N, C-alpha and C positions, 0 to 999 in steps of 0.2 A: 364297429363304426370307430373310425377315427372321428376325433374330437373336434376335428376342424372341417371337416365335411361340409360342403355348402349344399345346403336340401334343398329343393324345387318347393314352390308354392304351393299348397293344398287346392285340391279342386275346387273349382266354383270362383277362383279370384282372380282376377284380370291379370291377365299377362303381362302388363309394364304399368302395375301400380305405382303408386308411389312408394311403397314398402320395396317392393321387386326392384324398381330403379334403383334404390340405395343398396339392396342386395348385389347387383352386378356391379354397382361402383366399390363395394366395400371389397368385393371381391379382385376386381381391379385395382385396385389401390393396392390390398395387401400381396398382390403377385408381382408390382413392379416397387415396392418399395424392401429395402432391404433392414432397415431400424424403423420398424413403425411403432409407436406408442397410442395409447387411447386416454385421452385426458378430459376431465370435467373440471372447469375453472374452480380454484378453492382446493383442489386436492392434487397431489403428486400424482405424476402419470405413470402408467403399466407400461412395460414394454411387452410387445406382443413376439411371442416366438412360434414355432411352430405347433406346439401342442399344449397352449394355455388360452387357449379361447373356441366358444362355439358358435355359429352364427346357423340357425335353426328357425324355421318356423313353427309354433308351438299354441295350440287351441286358437288359430288363427290370424295370431301375431308374428311377423319379424323379431326376433329375440337374437340381440349381441351379448355375449356371457365372455369377461375375461377376468383373469387374476393372477396373482402373483402371492408369494410367503405371507404379505401381510395383509392383504385383503382381495374381498372379490367384489366385480361391478357387471351389474346385470341391467342390461335398457330394453324397452320395446322400441324399435326402430320405425319412425312413422314418415319419414321423408329426407329428400340432400335439402341443407341450406347453401352450400355453396360446395365447388371442388377445384383444386387446382394440384400440380405435381407432387407440392409437399404437404397438402394438408387437405380433409376431407371433412367437413363440416356436418352432422348427421341431426337431425329432429327428434327428439327421443319424449318419451313418455315416460314421467317418474313417479314415483307415488304418489297418491292421491289424485291422478291425471293430471297431473300439473305437467308442462311442456318444459322442455330444456334443451341443450346442447350437448351433445358427445363431440370431440374432435378425434379424428385418427391423424398423427401428423406424421412426416418423416423427419426422425430427428439426426438425420446427418445433413437433409437440408433447410431445415427450419430450425435454427440455433438460437435465433432471438426470440422464438416463438418459447421453445422449451424453456430457456432463461425467463422469459415473463411467467409465464406458468407456474416455473419453480418457486419465483417470488410471490406470486399469490396464492401458492400452498404454504410459503414459511409465513406469508403475513395472515393467516387464519390461526396459523399454530402460536402467533406472537400474539394475535387477538385471546387466545384462550391462557395462553401464559400471563396476560394481564390481570383478563378476570380472577384466575386464581390468587395472584401474588398483591393485588389490590381490588378484595373482593367488595370492600365496602364504598369504592371512588365506582364513579360513571366515566364511560369512555366518551370522551366527547369529541374526539380526533383520531382518526386512523388513517395513515395515507403511506402509497409508496411513489406518487407523482413527484415527476421533477420540477424545481424550482431554480433556473440557473441564476436567477435573478440574486437568490439568497443562499446560492451554493449549497442546494441541498439537494441530497443524489437519493436516484429513484432504487440505488441498491441496496439501500436499508429502511426499512419499516421504519414511520417513527408514530408518536402518538402523542396527545394530550389531554390527561387523567383527572378529574375535579371531585373534589368532594366540598362543596359550598364554595369559599372565596379561594380556598388551596387548592395547589394544584402540581403536577409534577410532568417534565419532559419523561418521554421512554424512546429508546429504541433498540435495535432488535440486530444481529447479524446472522443473515441467512446464511444456507449452503452454497450460494454463488457470489457472496462479497467478501471482501477483502476483510477480516477480522480486524487486523490492524489498522486500519481506515475509520475503524467506528468511534472512539473516543472523538477525534476530530468534530466528525457530522454530529455527534451528540452534542457536542457542546456548541456547534451553530445554529442545531435545534434550539436548544437551550436558552441561547442568548435573542433567537428570533421571537421567540414565544414570549419572554418577558416584554421585549418591544411590542409586540402586536396585542397581546393581552393584559390591558393597562390593571382591569378592573380586578385581575386576578392576583394570585402570589403563588409564583411559579417557585416552589423550593428546591427541587433538584432533579436530577437526571438519573434516570433506572436504565441500566444497559443488561440486554440479552443476548448470551454468548455460548457458540457451540461447546461443548464438552473435549475439553483437551487443548483450547485454543484461546485460553482466559488469563495464561500468565504476563504477557506484554500488556495488556488495557489493565489490568489490576494492578501492575505497578507504575503504570502511569497514572493510574487514581491516586496511586499514596501520593503523589506530587500535584494534588489539584488542592485549593484553598478551600478548606471547610467553612469559612465565612463567607467565603461566595456564593457556596451550594451544596448541599447536600447530594452522596453519591452513594450509587446500589448499584451491586452487580450479582447477576443472577446464570447460572449454568445450566443449560439444557441437558438434564441426562438422557441416558440410549431409551428408558421407558418414556421418554417423552414431557416429562416432568422438571420442575425447577430447584434449585438449591443456591441461597442465598450465601455469597461469598464473604469472608471478613479480610476486609481489606488490609488488615493488620497483619496477614499471613503470609502478605508478598512484600516484606521488607528488603530482603536480601536478594543481591543482583547475581544472573548468572554472567558473568563474567572471569578473564583471566588477563593477567599483564604479564605478558613476556618481559625477559630481562633485557634491558638496552645495551648494547655492544657496541662499542664505540669504535668508529673506524679507524683500523688501521692500514698503514702501506702496506700494499700487498707484498708478500715473499719473493713474487717474479717483478723483476726490475722493468721487464720487456712491456708486463700489463701498465704497469705505473706511467711508462713512458707513451704507450697508446691513450692511455687515458686524457694524460695531461695534455697531448697535441689534439686531440679533440675537444677538448674544452677551453682549446685557445681561439676554437673557432666562433665566428661572432654571435651571439643569442645563445649560446649553451649555457644551461646552469648545472652543477654537482650538485646534488642534494642530497644529503648521508642519510640513510635509515637506521632504525633503532637494532636492526638482526646485523647491522656491521657491513650491510653492503653501501653501493652508492650507486644514484639513478643520474643519468644524463638526460635531460631534457631540454626541449627547446619550447619555452613560454607555456609550460606545465605538460608538453608533450612527451613521453618517452621514449628514445630510440635507442637507448644502451643502458646495460648496467653491467658493475663492476662486483665483483664477489670473490676473495680470497684471490685466486689464481687465474681466474677467468675473467672475460669480459665478452659479453654477449651483444649482439647488436638486432636491429630490425624491426619491423613494426607489425606486420601480421606474423611473420615467423622469425625466429632468433636464431643466429647463426654465430658459432665462434670465433672472436677476432683474432688475426694475426697481423703481425707487421707487415705481411704482403697485400693485405686489403685495408690499409689506413686510409687509401686515399679513397675509396669505396665509403667508407663511414663517415669520411669528414665532407664528399660528397652528399650523402645522404641528408646531414645536420643543414645544410648549407641548402638542399633543396626545400626541407621542411622550413627552416627560417625564410624563405620565399615568399611561402606562402602563409605561412603562421606568422603575420607581418599585419601589423594595426593599418600600414599602408598599401598593404596587397589589393591588387587591382580584382581579382578573384575570390569573393567572399564569398563564392558559393562553394569554391573548391573545399572539397572533404577534409584537408590539411588546414582550413582555417576554420572549419564549424567544429571539426572533432573536438571532444572533453572542453568545451567551455569552461567547467570547474575548473581543471586542471590551468588554464589561462589564469583564471582569477585568481588560483592558488601563488600563482610565480607571481603575481602583481602583489597581493597583499603579504608574502613572505620578504618581496623587495622592500615594501612599504609599509611595514606593519605599525609605525609608529605613528603613521597617519591615521592607520586604522584606531590607535588608543596610544596617546602618548604614554601613557605608564607601562607600555608591555615592553619589555628587552628583546633586542631583536638577536643576539647573540645564539640562542637555543631555541628552535621551534622545530616540535615533531609533528608528523604526521600521522592518519590514523592509528593513534594509542590510547586505550588499546585497542585491537582489529576487533569488528564484526566477526563471527564466525560464521552467520546463517544469513544469507540473503546477500544480494547486491545492494549497493547503494550507490547513487548517483549525487550525493553530497560528499562534500571535503570537510574532513574535520581535522583541525588545527589544534595543537594544547602549546599555550605559551604560560609563562609567570609575568608578574609584574613586578617592579624594584622590591614590593615588601615578600616575597615568596609566594601569592596567593595566586592560584591557578586560574587561566581564562580557556575556555573552550571556546574557538572561532568555527562557527559552521557557515561555510560558502555555498552558494548557490547563483549559479549564471542566469536562469529562470524563475517566473512564476511556481510555486509548488503549496500547492494548500496542507501540505502537512509537514512541510517545514517544522514548525514548532515543536511536533510529538518525536519527528525523526529526530532534531536537537536535544530533546529532552530525554531520550533513550540514551543519546553517547553522553550526558550532562549525567545523567546517574550511574553511570559505569565509572567515570571521572571522580564525581563524588565518592564514591564508594572506595576506591583504592588511595584517594586523598585522604580520608578519614583511618585509614589504618596504615597510613605512616609508607604504603607500598613505593611510590615512585622513586623517593629516594635509596630506598631498599633496594631497588633494582636498576640503580645505577641512573635516573633520568636528573637531568637539571646538576649536573656534576657540580660540588662549590656553591650550590644556593640552598640554603635552608628553606624548606617550605611548609607553607602553613597548613593544616589540614580544614581548616574552613572549607565551606561549599564554595565551590569554581565560580568565575562569574559565567554567563553566555553570553554571546556574542554571536548576531545573526547578519551575515555581512552579505548583501546581493545589490545588484543594480536598483536605481531608486522607485525606478518604476515598475518594478518585477517584483515587488510583495505582493503576495494575494492578499484582497481585501479581508479574506476571512482570517489571516493571521494574527491580526490585531485584539480583536475579540477573542478569540481562543488564547491566547496568551494573558487576557485577564484573569482569566481563572486558575493560572499558575498559584503554586505556592508562593508566599513571600521570601522563603527563604532559596527559590531559583530567583535569581538576579540578571535580568532579560536587559539587553540591550539591541535593538535593529539596526543597523548603520545602513544605509542607502549612498551608494556610490553611483558618481555619474555615470552617464550611458556610455560615455568615448571612455570606460576604464581600461580600454584593452592599451589604448595610446597613453593614458594620464590616470592614475587612478586619486578622484577626487571625493573626499567624503561630503554629503550633500545634505545629508540630516542624521541626527540620530534622538531616537525614541527609546528611554527607559521607562520598562513597566516592571513593577514589583508588586505581585500579587492583587 
C-alpha cells in the first residue's frame, strides 16, 4: 500500500464527524495544490511531496504524518479551524492531550505566510542561541514586530537580555533577511533601548549571522567606536550552534584598484570630430573615466560613450556611431535635454525621473567647491575603486583637497536608511588604497602629492531626504571616520545650495 493512500474511517464512526470532514478537506487541499507544506508556528515548514506523508485512521483517530530528511511530524487531527484556497488550518491533539494548530499551506500562493513562518522559526532558533551564549543572563524581550515610528524592521528578530542593571541588545539575521542590513538595524535597536531603558546600562550589541555571510558585517563592526558600545558577532554553523567571531580577523578589505588611464585623443579623427560636435550641444557634458573612455551625458544621464576608435550611443540599446547619423545623436541629446531640465513641464516623464543620483552628481561636479571650498575641482573621479558585487544606487565621487587629503562623496537623491553603512563600505576601500599609496602609483590625481591618512566622508543629499535614523547610526562610528552630512536645497536640480552641514566624529 502506498504511504499516501487515504484510508476510510473505521466502522462505527460517524460518516461526517469532525475528523472525517478534516480528512476530506486535507485530501481536497493536497489534490489541488502543487507545492504544499505542513507548518506549525515556531518550526520550519516541511514540504509535502507524493511519498513523504501518511493520512490514516489509527486506533480510532485520524492521524497525519509527514517527514523530511531533518525531522518527522505526526499529529492527531480533530477538526478544521479554517479553509481557504491557499491555507488549511487544522485542530490537532499534541502530546499530553494539548490542543494546537497544524497548517497546510500552498507555498506558491501564500508567500507572505511562508515568510512569516520562516521568521517565527528563526526567532525560536535565535532564542536558543541567546540562551547558550548568554547563559547567565535573562531574556527580557524578544520580538519581530515592526515599529515604523522607530525604524525597527520585522525582518530581524531583536532581543534585550539583562543581568541585574546591565543589559545587551541583540539582533539576528535570518534566512529571509538581507544580512548586509543587520548592522544598521542593530544600531537603531541599541540606540532605541538606551533611550527607553533609562534604569539599565545597555552595554553593547550582539549580532547573530548565518555562516558564509559575515564578512561585510564584521568589516563594518571594525569601524564602530568601542567607547560608544561593545560589539560581538556570532556565526551560526551548520549544526545549529554558534561560534563567536574575532573582529580583529576582518581588518583586510577585499578590494582592487584598477590603473587610471588618462583619456587620450582617439586615433580616429572622425570619432573625435563626432564627439566634439555632440559635446557642443547645449546640456551635454563629457566626463572622463578612469579606464580612458569618456561618457557623454545630459545632466547625469549617459547617452553615448567614447572608447578608443569607437563612439557608441543609445539609452536602452547601443549602436556604433558614424558620420551619417550624427544628426540622430544630436537629436537624441536635445530630446533628453528638453525633458531632463529643471524647467521641464512633464516631471513625470521617464527622462526626468531616471537616475536622479546621476543628475545630482552632475550638479555636485559642477559646483564641488560649494559643497566644500577646500576641494579641488580639476580632478574628480567616479566609482573608484569600483564595487564588483551587487548593484548600488549611490553615486561615489573621489576628490582631494588642497593638502592632498582624499575626500569620499556619497550622493543620494532620496531617503535611504542604509546610507551610512553603504558609505562606510566605500570609505573603507578608499582608506585601504590610500594607506598603501596606491592611488598615486596607479595614476590618480597626477601632479598631486597625496596623503596616506584616512579620507573624509561627505554624505550629500537633499536636506529633507536624510533618513531620521542616519544621525544616531553615525554616532556609533569610529572617531577615525570623519563624517559630514551636507543637505542641499530641494530645488537642487536648478540651483545647488547648501542648507546645512552636520559633522559627526565618533
